[in-house]
C-alpha positions as CSV (number, residue, x, y, z in Angstrom):
1,X,0.0,0.0,0.0
2,X,2.9,2.4,0.7
3,X,4.2,1.9,-2.8
4,X,0.9,2.8,-4.3
5,X,0.3,5.9,-2.3
6,X,2.2,8.9,-1.0
7,X,1.3,8.1,2.6
8,X,3.9,7.6,5.3
9,X,3.6,4.5,7.5
10,X,5.1,4.0,10.9
11,X,6.3,0.6,12.1
12,X,6.6,0.3,15.8
13,X,8.2,-2.6,17.7
14,X,7.8,-2.8,21.4
15,X,9.2,-5.1,24.0
16,X,7.9,-5.3,27.6
17,X,10.3,-4.0,30.2
18,X,10.5,-6.1,33.5
19,X,8.6,-9.0,31.9
20,X,11.3,-11.7,32.6
21,X,10.9,-11.4,36.4
22,X,7.2,-12.0,36.0
23,X,7.9,-15.4,34.5
24,X,10.8,-16.1,36.8
25,X,9.0,-15.2,40.1
26,X,5.3,-15.9,39.3
27,X,5.6,-18.6,36.6
28,X,4.8,-18.8,32.9
29,X,1.1,-19.0,33.5
30,X,1.3,-15.5,35.2
31,X,3.4,-14.3,32.2
32,X,0.6,-15.5,29.9
33,X,-2.0,-13.5,32.0
34,X,0.2,-10.4,31.6
35,X,0.6,-11.0,27.8
36,X,-3.2,-11.4,27.3
37,X,-3.9,-8.3,29.4
38,X,-1.3,-6.2,27.5
39,X,-2.6,-7.5,24.1
40,X,-6.2,-6.4,25.1
41,X,-5.0,-3.0,26.2
42,X,-3.0,-2.5,23.0
43,X,-6.0,-3.5,20.9
44,X,-8.0,-0.8,22.7
45,X,-5.4,1.8,21.9
46,X,-5.2,1.1,18.2
47,X,-7.4,2.6,15.5
48,X,-9.4,0.2,13.3
49,X,-7.0,1.0,10.4
50,X,-3.9,0.1,12.5
51,X,-2.4,-3.4,12.5
52,X,-1.2,-5.0,15.8
53,X,0.7,-8.3,16.1
54,X,2.6,-10.2,18.7
55,X,5.9,-10.8,17.1
56,X,7.0,-13.4,19.7
57,X,7.8,-13.7,23.4
58,X,7.0,-10.3,24.9
59,X,7.5,-8.3,21.7
60,X,4.7,-6.7,19.8
61,X,4.5,-4.7,16.5
62,X,2.2,-2.2,15.0
63,X,1.7,-0.6,11.6
64,X,-0.1,2.7,11.3
65,X,-0.7,5.2,8.5
66,X,0.6,8.6,9.4
67,X,-1.7,10.6,7.2
68,X,-2.4,13.5,9.5
69,X,-3.0,17.1,8.6
70,X,-0.4,18.9,6.5
71,X,0.8,20.8,9.6
72,X,1.5,17.4,11.3
73,X,4.9,15.9,10.9
74,X,4.9,12.3,9.5
75,X,6.0,10.8,12.9
76,X,3.5,12.7,15.0
77,X,0.9,9.9,14.9
78,X,3.6,7.4,15.9
79,X,4.7,9.6,18.8
80,X,1.1,9.9,19.9
81,X,0.5,6.1,19.8
82,X,3.9,5.4,21.4
83,X,3.0,7.6,24.4
84,X,-0.4,6.0,24.7
85,X,1.2,2.5,24.7
86,X,3.8,3.5,27.3
87,X,1.0,4.8,29.6
88,X,-1.4,1.9,28.9
89,X,1.2,-0.8,29.5
90,X,2.4,0.9,32.7
91,X,-1.0,0.2,34.5
92,X,-0.7,-2.6,37.1
93,X,-2.0,-6.0,36.1
94,X,-3.6,-8.3,38.7
95,X,-2.3,-11.8,39.0
96,X,-4.4,-13.5,41.7
97,X,-3.9,-11.3,44.8
98,X,-0.8,-9.6,43.4
99,X,-0.2,-6.6,41.2
100,X,2.6,-6.6,38.6
101,X,3.9,-3.8,36.6
102,X,5.7,-3.9,33.3
103,X,6.7,-1.1,30.9
104,X,7.3,-0.8,27.2
105,X,10.4,0.2,25.1
106,X,9.4,1.2,21.6
107,X,11.3,1.6,18.4
108,X,9.8,3.5,15.5
109,X,10.7,3.3,11.8
110,X,9.0,5.3,9.0
111,X,8.2,4.0,5.6
112,X,9.5,4.9,3.1
113,X,12.2,7.0,4.7
114,X,13.8,4.2,6.7
115,X,13.1,1.4,4.3
116,X,10.8,0.1,1.6
117,X,10.4,-3.5,2.6
118,X,9.1,-5.2,5.7
119,X,12.4,-6.8,6.7
120,X,14.3,-3.6,6.5
121,X,11.6,-1.7,8.4
122,X,11.3,-4.3,11.2
123,X,15.1,-4.4,11.6
124,X,15.2,-0.5,11.8
125,X,12.4,-0.5,14.3
126,X,14.1,-3.2,16.4
127,X,17.4,-1.2,16.4
128,X,15.5,1.8,17.7
129,X,13.7,-0.3,20.3
130,X,17.0,-1.5,21.6
131,X,18.2,2.1,21.8
132,X,15.1,2.9,23.9
133,X,16.0,0.0,26.2
134,X,19.5,1.3,26.5
135,X,18.1,4.6,27.6
136,X,16.4,2.9,30.5
137,X,13.2,1.7,29.0
138,X,9.7,3.2,29.3
139,X,10.3,5.4,26.3
140,X,10.4,5.4,22.5
141,X,13.1,6.1,20.0
142,X,13.0,6.8,16.2
143,X,15.4,4.8,14.0
144,X,18.4,6.8,12.8
145,X,20.9,5.7,10.2
146,X,23.7,6.2,12.7
147,X,22.3,3.3,14.7
148,X,23.1,0.9,11.9
149,X,26.6,2.2,11.5
150,X,27.2,1.8,15.2
151,X,25.8,-1.7,15.2
152,X,28.1,-2.7,12.3
153,X,31.1,-1.2,14.1
154,X,30.3,-3.0,17.3
155,X,29.9,-6.3,15.5
156,X,33.2,-5.8,13.8
157,X,34.9,-5.0,17.1
158,X,33.3,-8.2,18.7
159,X,34.6,-10.2,15.7
160,X,38.1,-8.8,16.2
161,X,38.0,-9.6,19.9
162,X,36.9,-13.1,19.2
163,X,39.7,-13.5,16.7
164,X,42.2,-12.3,19.2
165,X,40.9,-14.8,21.8
166,X,41.3,-17.6,19.3
167,X,44.8,-16.6,18.5
168,X,45.6,-16.2,22.2
169,X,44.3,-19.7,22.9
170,X,46.3,-21.1,20.0
171,X,49.3,-19.6,21.7
């Protein structure tokens, strides 16, 4: 659809902050309760034209058309939704007689600016999501090309360190 129109689309990936302790402390059935509650909340936050999916584990994704007014920047609709998600996910969830709280770290990529195919856009949104997590979670971050450059540089450095460890082990 993006290729056929001049509309801008936002791809959001979001991961639940503090979800692992829910599974570790309360068990996987409690984790399932949390995932179902979060999915219901997310569904209530989305417009009928938006697409919501659970990508796996505690990671979700959304696609929305950013066709606001001409005075609205393309990413404004994504920012609005990201803030609503952060607030909605933050509300405590009852598990039996206990309350648990999780948060959301959100990465945002814009189509076509950050990519023209689903794989590229999801990778970009994921990079931005991990940057949001690095910033302490409970926030959103837009993809920036520098993230990809930094990721490649970090991977090259890790490869170099691994090579040095092999050489050192060989003596």
